LUMMIVO-967333 format. One record per residue (C-alpha): residue in three letters; chain; x negated, z negated, y. Coordinates in steps of 0.2 Angstrom, whole numbers, plus 5000, padded with zeros to 4 digits. Layout:
BEGIN
@rotor->ALA&lumpa->A&east->X&up->Z&north->Y
...
***
This chain:
BEGIN
@rotor->MET&lumpa->A&east->4578&up->4512&north->5401
@rotor->ILE&lumpa->A&east->4562&up->4520&north->5409
@rotor->ARG&lumpa->A&east->4548&up->4521&north->5397
@rotor->LEU&lumpa->A&east->4532&up->4516&north->5405
@rotor->PRO&lumpa->A&east->4516&up->4526&north->5401
@rotor->SER&lumpa->A&east->4504&up->4520&north->5387
@rotor->THR&lumpa->A&east->4487&up->4513&north->5390
@rotor->ARG&lumpa->A&east->4479&up->4527&north->5381
@rotor->LEU&lumpa->A&east->4489&up->4540&north->5392
@rotor->ILE&lumpa->A&east->4483&up->4532&north->5408
@rotor->LEU&lumpa->A&east->4465&up->4531&north->5402
@rotor->ARG&lumpa->A&east->4466&up->4550&north->5399
@rotor->LEU&lumpa->A&east->4474&up->4554&north->5415
@rotor->SER&lumpa->A&east->4461&up->4543&north->5425
@rotor->PHE&lumpa->A&east->4447&up->4553&north->5416
@rotor->LEU&lumpa->A&east->4455&up->4569&north->5422
@rotor->LEU&lumpa->A&east->4457&up->4562&north->5440
@rotor->TYR&lumpa->A&east->4438&up->4558&north->5440
@rotor->LEU&lumpa->A&east->4434&up->4575&north->5435
@rotor->VAL&lumpa->A&east->4443&up->4581&north->5451
@rotor->TYR&lumpa->A&east->4430&up->4571&north->5461
@rotor->THR&lumpa->A&east->4415&up->4578&north->5452
@rotor->THR&lumpa->A&east->4421&up->4596&north->5453
@rotor->MET&lumpa->A&east->4424&up->4594&north->5472
@rotor->THR&lumpa->A&east->4406&up->4587&north->5475
@rotor->LEU&lumpa->A&east->4399&up->4603&north->5468
@rotor->LEU&lumpa->A&east->4408&up->4615&north->5480
@rotor->PRO&lumpa->A&east->4396&up->4624&north->5492
@rotor->VAL&lumpa->A&east->4396&up->4618&north->5510
@rotor->GLN&lumpa->A&east->4398&up->4632&north->5522
@rotor->ALA&lumpa->A&east->4384&up->4635&north->5535
@rotor->SER&lumpa->A&east->4395&up->4629&north->5549
@rotor->GLU&lumpa->A&east->4397&up->4612&north->5540
@rotor->ARG&lumpa->A&east->4379&up->4609&north->5535
@rotor->GLN&lumpa->A&east->4377&up->4596&north->5549
@rotor->SER&lumpa->A&east->4381&up->4579&north->5544
@rotor->PRO&lumpa->A&east->4398&up->4574&north->5550
@rotor->TYR&lumpa->A&east->4391&up->4556&north->5551
@rotor->GLU&lumpa->A&east->4379&up->4546&north->5562
@rotor->LEU&lumpa->A&east->4374&up->4528&north->5560
@rotor->ARG&lumpa->A&east->4377&up->4517&north->5575
@rotor->LEU&lumpa->A&east->4368&up->4501&north->5577
@rotor->GLU&lumpa->A&east->4382&up->4491&north->5585
@rotor->THR&lumpa->A&east->4394&up->4497&north->5572
@rotor->ASP&lumpa->A&east->4383&up->4494&north->5557
@rotor->LEU&lumpa->A&east->4378&up->4477&north->5562
@rotor->LEU&lumpa->A&east->4395&up->4471&north->5565
@rotor->LEU&lumpa->A&east->4402&up->4479&north->5549
@rotor->GLY&lumpa->A&east->4387&up->4472&north->5539
@rotor->THR&lumpa->A&east->4389&up->4455&north->5547
@rotor->ALA&lumpa->A&east->4408&up->4455&north->5544
@rotor->GLY&lumpa->A&east->4405&up->4459&north->5525
@rotor->LEU&lumpa->A&east->4392&up->4445&north->5523
@rotor->GLY&lumpa->A&east->4402&up->4433&north->5533
@rotor->PHE&lumpa->A&east->4416&up->4434&north->5521
@rotor->ILE&lumpa->A&east->4407&up->4437&north->5504
@rotor->ILE&lumpa->A&east->4395&up->4422&north->5506
@rotor->PRO&lumpa->A&east->4408&up->4408&north->5509
@rotor->ALA&lumpa->A&east->4419&up->4417&north->5496
@rotor->THR&lumpa->A&east->4405&up->4416&north->5483
@rotor->LEU&lumpa->A&east->4402&up->4398&north->5487
@rotor->LEU&lumpa->A&east->4421&up->4393&north->5486
@rotor->ARG&lumpa->A&east->4422&up->4403&north->5469
@rotor->PHE&lumpa->A&east->4408&up->4393&north->5461
@rotor->ASN&lumpa->A&east->4418&up->4377&north->5466
@rotor->THR&lumpa->A&east->4435&up->4382&north->5460
@rotor->ALA&lumpa->A&east->4442&up->4369&north->5449
@rotor->PRO&lumpa->A&east->4451&up->4375&north->5433
@rotor->LEU&lumpa->A&east->4469&up->4370&north->5429
@rotor->ARG&lumpa->A&east->4471&up->4355&north->5418
@rotor->GLU&lumpa->A&east->4482&up->4357&north->5402
@rotor->SER&lumpa->A&east->4494&up->4344&north->5409
@rotor->GLU&lumpa->A&east->4497&up->4355&north->5424
@rotor->LEU&lumpa->A&east->4503&up->4370&north->5414
@rotor->ALA&lumpa->A&east->4520&up->4364&north->5411
@rotor->VAL&lumpa->A&east->4525&up->4366&north->5430
@rotor->PHE&lumpa->A&east->4522&up->4385&north->5429
@rotor->ARG&lumpa->A&east->4539&up->4392&north->5425
@rotor->ALA&lumpa->A&east->4543&up->4410&north->5426
@rotor->SER&lumpa->A&east->4560&up->4407&north->5433
@rotor->GLU&lumpa->A&east->4552&up->4399&north->5449
@rotor->VAL&lumpa->A&east->4542&up->4415&north->5452
@rotor->ASN&lumpa->A&east->4550&up->4427&north->5466
@rotor->ASP&lumpa->A&east->4561&up->4441&north->5459
@rotor->PHE&lumpa->A&east->4549&up->4454&north->5465
@rotor->ASP&lumpa->A&east->4534&up->4447&north->5455
@rotor->ARG&lumpa->A&east->4543&up->4439&north->5440
@rotor->ALA&lumpa->A&east->4541&up->4454&north->5428
@rotor->ALA&lumpa->A&east->4522&up->4451&north->5427
@rotor->THR&lumpa->A&east->4524&up->4434&north->5419
@rotor->ALA&lumpa->A&east->4530&up->4443&north->5403
@rotor->ASN&lumpa->A&east->4514&up->4454&north->5402
@rotor->TYR&lumpa->A&east->4498&up->4450&north->5392
@rotor->SER&lumpa->A&east->4487&up->4464&north->5385
@rotor->THR&lumpa->A&east->4468&up->4464&north->5382
@rotor->ALA&lumpa->A&east->4468&up->4483&north->5380
@rotor->ALA&lumpa->A&east->4476&up->4485&north->5397
@rotor->GLY&lumpa->A&east->4463&up->4473&north->5404
@rotor->THR&lumpa->A&east->4449&up->4483&north->5396
@rotor->VAL&lumpa->A&east->4456&up->4500&north->5404
@rotor->SER&lumpa->A&east->4457&up->4492&north->5421
@rotor->ASP&lumpa->A&east->4439&up->4486&north->5419
@rotor->ILE&lumpa->A&east->4434&up->4504&north->5415
@rotor->LEU&lumpa->A&east->4444&up->4511&north->5430
@rotor->MET&lumpa->A&east->4436&up->4499&north->5442
@rotor->ILE&lumpa->A&east->4418&up->4501&north->5436
@rotor->SER&lumpa->A&east->4420&up->4520&north->5436
@rotor->SER&lumpa->A&east->4426&up->4520&north->5454
@rotor->LEU&lumpa->A&east->4410&up->4511&north->5459
@rotor->SER&lumpa->A&east->4401&up->4527&north->5453
@rotor->LEU&lumpa->A&east->4410&up->4538&north->5465
@rotor->PRO&lumpa->A&east->4398&up->4537&north->5479
@rotor->LEU&lumpa->A&east->4384&up->4542&north->5467
@rotor->ALA&lumpa->A&east->4394&up->4557&north->5462
@rotor->LEU&lumpa->A&east->4395&up->4562&north->5480
@rotor->LEU&lumpa->A&east->4376&up->4565&north->5479
@rotor->ALA&lumpa->A&east->4378&up->4579&north->5467
@rotor->ASN&lumpa->A&east->4381&up->4590&north->5482
@rotor->ALA&lumpa->A&east->4365&up->4595&north->5490
@rotor->SER&lumpa->A&east->4371&up->4594&north->5508
@rotor->ILE&lumpa->A&east->4378&up->4577&north->5505
@rotor->ARG&lumpa->A&east->4363&up->4571&north->5496
@rotor->ASP&lumpa->A&east->4352&up->4575&north->5511
@rotor->ASP&lumpa->A&east->4363&up->4563&north->5520
@rotor->TYR&lumpa->A&east->4360&up->4549&north->5507
@rotor->LEU&lumpa->A&east->4355&up->4536&north->5520
@rotor->SER&lumpa->A&east->4372&up->4537&north->5529
@rotor->ILE&lumpa->A&east->4382&up->4538&north->5513
@rotor->GLY&lumpa->A&east->4373&up->4523&north->5505
@rotor->ILE&lumpa->A&east->4374&up->4512&north->5521
@rotor->MET&lumpa->A&east->4393&up->4516&north->5522
@rotor->ALA&lumpa->A&east->4396&up->4513&north->5504
@rotor->LEU&lumpa->A&east->4387&up->4496&north->5505
@rotor->GLU&lumpa->A&east->4398&up->4492&north->5520
@rotor->VAL&lumpa->A&east->4414&up->4497&north->5510
@rotor->LEU&lumpa->A&east->4408&up->4486&north->5495
@rotor->THR&lumpa->A&east->4404&up->4470&north->5505
@rotor->ILE&lumpa->A&east->4419&up->4471&north->5516
@rotor->THR&lumpa->A&east->4431&up->4474&north->5502
@rotor->GLU&lumpa->A&east->4423&up->4461&north->5490
@rotor->GLY&lumpa->A&east->4422&up->4448&north->5504
@rotor->VAL&lumpa->A&east->4440&up->4449&north->5510
@rotor->THR&lumpa->A&east->4446&up->4450&north->5492
@rotor->GLY&lumpa->A&east->4435&up->4435&north->5487
@rotor->MET&lumpa->A&east->4441&up->4425&north->5502
@rotor->SER&lumpa->A&east->4459&up->4428&north->5499
@rotor->LYS&lumpa->A&east->4457&up->4423&north->5481
@rotor->THR&lumpa->A&east->4448&up->4407&north->5484
@rotor->LEU&lumpa->A&east->4459&up->4401&north->5498
@rotor->SER&lumpa->A&east->4476&up->4405&north->5490
@rotor->LEU&lumpa->A&east->4471&up->4399&north->5473
@rotor->ARG&lumpa->A&east->4487&up->4408&north->5466
@rotor->ALA&lumpa->A&east->4489&up->4406&north->5447
@rotor->ARG&lumpa->A&east->4488&up->4423&north->5437
@rotor->PRO&lumpa->A&east->4504&up->4429&north->5428
@rotor->PHE&lumpa->A&east->4497&up->4425&north->5411
@rotor->VAL&lumpa->A&east->4497&up->4407&north->5415
@rotor->TYR&lumpa->A&east->4516&up->4408&north->5414
@rotor->ASN&lumpa->A&east->4515&up->4417&north->5397
@rotor->ALA&lumpa->A&east->4516&up->4407&north->5381
@rotor->ASN&lumpa->A&east->4507&up->4421&north->5372
@rotor->ALA&lumpa->A&east->4492&up->4420&north->5383
@rotor->PRO&lumpa->A&east->4477&up->4410&north->5375
@rotor->LEU&lumpa->A&east->4476&up->4392&north->5382
@rotor->GLN&lumpa->A&east->4457&up->4395&north->5385
@rotor->GLU&lumpa->A&east->4460&up->4408&north->5397
@rotor->LYS&lumpa->A&east->4473&up->4398&north->5406
@rotor->LEU&lumpa->A&east->4461&up->4384&north->5408
@rotor->SER&lumpa->A&east->4447&up->4394&north->5416
@rotor->PRO&lumpa->A&east->4444&up->4394&north->5435
@rotor->ASP&lumpa->A&east->4447&up->4413&north->5435
@rotor->ALA&lumpa->A&east->4466&up->4409&north->5430
@rotor->ARG&lumpa->A&east->4468&up->4403&north->5448
@rotor->LEU&lumpa->A&east->4462&up->4419&north->5457
@rotor->SER&lumpa->A&east->4476&up->4430&north->5456
@rotor->PHE&lumpa->A&east->4479&up->4435&north->5475
@rotor->PHE&lumpa->A&east->4475&up->4448&north->5477
@rotor->SER&lumpa->A&east->4469&up->4461&north->5464
@rotor->GLY&lumpa->A&east->4450&up->4464&north->5466
@rotor->HIS&lumpa->A&east->4450&up->4478&north->5453
@rotor->THR&lumpa->A&east->4463&up->4487&north->5463
@rotor->SER&lumpa->A&east->4455&up->4484&north->5480
@rotor->GLN&lumpa->A&east->4438&up->4491&north->5474
@rotor->ALA&lumpa->A&east->4446&up->4506&north->5465
@rotor->ALA&lumpa->A&east->4456&up->4510&north->5481
@rotor->ALA&lumpa->A&east->4441&up->4507&north->5492
@rotor->PHE&lumpa->A&east->4429&up->4519&north->5484
@rotor->SER&lumpa->A&east->4443&up->4532&north->5479
@rotor->PHE&lumpa->A&east->4448&up->4533&north->5498
@rotor->PHE&lumpa->A&east->4429&up->4533&north->5503
@rotor->ALA&lumpa->A&east->4425&up->4547&north->5492
@rotor->ALA&lumpa->A&east->4440&up->4557&north->5497
@rotor->LYS&lumpa->A&east->4436&up->4554&north->5515
@rotor->VAL&lumpa->A&east->4418&up->4559&north->5514
@rotor->ILE&lumpa->A&east->4422&up->4575&north->5504
@rotor->SER&lumpa->A&east->4436&up->4580&north->5516
@rotor->ASP&lumpa->A&east->4424&up->4578&north->5531
@rotor->TYR&lumpa->A&east->4411&up->4589&north->5522
@rotor->HIS&lumpa->A&east->4425&up->4602&north->5518
@rotor->PRO&lumpa->A&east->4437&up->4600&north->5532
@rotor->ASP&lumpa->A&east->4445&up->4618&north->5529
@rotor->SER&lumpa->A&east->4446&up->4616&north->5510
@rotor->LYS&lumpa->A&east->4462&up->4621&north->5502
@rotor->LEU&lumpa->A&east->4459&up->4608&north->5488
@rotor->LYS&lumpa->A&east->4460&up->4593&north->5500
@rotor->PRO&lumpa->A&east->4478&up->4589&north->5495
@rotor->LEU&lumpa->A&east->4471&up->4588&north->5477
@rotor->ILE&lumpa->A&east->4457&up->4576&north->5481
@rotor->TRP&lumpa->A&east->4468&up->4565&north->5491
@rotor->ALA&lumpa->A&east->4481&up->4565&north->5477
@rotor->ALA&lumpa->A&east->4467&up->4559&north->5465
@rotor->ALA&lumpa->A&east->4462&up->4545&north->5478
@rotor->VAL&lumpa->A&east->4480&up->4539&north->5479
@rotor->THR&lumpa->A&east->4483&up->4539&north->5460
@rotor->ILE&lumpa->A&east->4467&up->4531&north->5453
@rotor->PRO&lumpa->A&east->4469&up->4514&north->5462
@rotor->ALA&lumpa->A&east->4488&up->4515&north->5458
@rotor->LEU&lumpa->A&east->4484&up->4517&north->5439
@rotor->THR&lumpa->A&east->4471&up->4503&north->5440
@rotor->GLY&lumpa->A&east->4484&up->4491&north->5448
@rotor->TYR&lumpa->A&east->4497&up->4496&north->5435
@rotor->MET&lumpa->A&east->4484&up->4491&north->5421
@rotor->ARG&lumpa->A&east->4481&up->4474&north->5430
@rotor->PHE&lumpa->A&east->4499&up->4471&north->5430
@rotor->LYS&lumpa->A&east->4502&up->4476&north->5412
@rotor->ALA&lumpa->A&east->4487&up->4465&north->5407
@rotor->GLY&lumpa->A&east->4496&up->4450&north->5415
@rotor->ARG&lumpa->A&east->4481&up->4448&north->5427
@rotor->HIS&lumpa->A&east->4491&up->4451&north->5443
@rotor->PHE&lumpa->A&east->4508&up->4451&north->5451
@rotor->SER&lumpa->A&east->4515&up->4466&north->5459
@rotor->SER&lumpa->A&east->4511&up->4459&north->5476
@rotor->ASP&lumpa->A&east->4493&up->4456&north->5471
@rotor->VAL&lumpa->A&east->4491&up->4474&north->5467
@rotor->ILE&lumpa->A&east->4500&up->4480&north->5483
@rotor->ALA&lumpa->A&east->4489&up->4469&north->5494
@rotor->GLY&lumpa->A&east->4473&up->4474&north->5485
@rotor->TYR&lumpa->A&east->4477&up->4492&north->5487
@rotor->ALA&lumpa->A&east->4481&up->4491&north->5505
@rotor->VAL&lumpa->A&east->4464&up->4482&north->5509
@rotor->GLY&lumpa->A&east->4454&up->4493&north->5499
@rotor->ALA&lumpa->A&east->4461&up->4509&north->5505
@rotor->LEU&lumpa->A&east->4459&up->4503&north->5523
@rotor->ALA&lumpa->A&east->4441&up->4499&north->5521
@rotor->GLY&lumpa->A&east->4437&up->4515&north->5511
@rotor->TYR&lumpa->A&east->4445&up->4526&north->5524
@rotor->PHE&lumpa->A&east->4440&up->4517&north->5541
@rotor->VAL&lumpa->A&east->4421&up->4514&north->5537
@rotor->PRO&lumpa->A&east->4417&up->4533&north->5537
@rotor->TYR&lumpa->A&east->4430&up->4536&north->5551
@rotor->LEU&lumpa->A&east->4420&up->4524&north->5562
@rotor->HIS&lumpa->A&east->4404&up->4534&north->5558
@rotor->GLN&lumpa->A&east->4410&up->4551&north->5562
@rotor->ARG&lumpa->A&east->4399&up->4562&north->5573
@rotor->GLY&lumpa->A&east->4405&up->4568&north->5590
@rotor->SER&lumpa->A&east->4420&up->4557&north->5589
@rotor->PRO&lumpa->A&east->4424&up->4545&north->5604
@rotor->ARG&lumpa->A&east->4414&up->4529&north->5604
@rotor->ARG&lumpa->A&east->4423&up->4514&north->5596
@rotor->SER&lumpa->A&east->4420&up->4496&north->5598
@rotor->ILE&lumpa->A&east->4425&up->4483&north->5585
@rotor->VAL&lumpa->A&east->4428&up->4465&north->5589
@rotor->LEU&lumpa->A&east->4432&up->4451&north->5577
@rotor->VAL&lumpa->A&east->4445&up->4440&north->5586
@rotor->PRO&lumpa->A&east->4451&up->4423&north->5580
@rotor->LYS&lumpa->A&east->4469&up->4422&north->5575
@rotor->VAL&lumpa->A&east->4477&up->4405&north->5575
@rotor->GLY&lumpa->A&east->4495&up->4401&north->5570
@rotor->GLN&lumpa->A&east->4505&up->4386&north->5567
@rotor->GLN&lumpa->A&east->4500&up->4384&north->5549
@rotor->SER&lumpa->A&east->4485&up->4396&north->5548
@rotor->ILE&lumpa->A&east->4469&up->4402&north->5555
@rotor->GLY&lumpa->A&east->4459&up->4418&north->5552
@rotor->LEU&lumpa->A&east->4450&up->4433&north->5560
@rotor->GLY&lumpa->A&east->4458&up->4449&north->5566
@rotor->LEU&lumpa->A&east->4449&up->4466&north->5568
@rotor->GLU&lumpa->A&east->4452&up->4475&north->5585
@rotor->ILE&lumpa->A&east->4446&up->4493&north->5586
@rotor->SER&lumpa->A&east->4444&up->4500&north->5604
@rotor->VAL&lumpa->A&east->4441&up->4519&north->5607
@rotor->TYR&lumpa->A&east->4432&up->4524&north->5624
***
């Protein structure tokens, strides 16, 4: 039987990983690297900003109007009916793990500020700030829309040990996908991408990317252990956050080919949504 790491061990490991970021931001930037690797582009920033707000505003309105489950409805939530891949989460409930996941997510939001400890990056504060805001709004907007449209019950709804009060809150229906994981992934990958672009020849890049990959994974595991999310919620949140955190700075890189971004309506037999197309020219 595999013994899973304790909540305290994960908290300590996460603290060490965050130290990796703060240490990397203090590295001196070579003279050849002092020019900002980024440039703001009006068409790119307008579209990214509009896309973020276009998701986050309706998601917020829908969230305020999310109706909670009624006590009479709880009987239909049986763990045996959950797919095999996700079923293990229904046996979890831990307020301590939930608190640790909150700490990890909130700490990840501070990573763009930690970048400003480096003098050269601090001189580029406007680009860094705008890109970080775009990452935040896009990740939060897409996450919020997914939650409010899917209305998937959280794993603790299936757990007899979870408090009834929590099961009857509107938040109990916002499982898919994990917002803690998506935000942790977004800002971990964003910070790693920015540091890598300022230190393209650093031998420590594998270390910073290892930290970027691990921090949201630990956050997602804590959400799973807390009974707040299924495994599929965590995987989806990780993917969305990582893509946003990496590609927002990628689209702003100086001297790279021009890129156009187009939001394209996607219509299926039982679904409707928007797709993102990126063209390089």
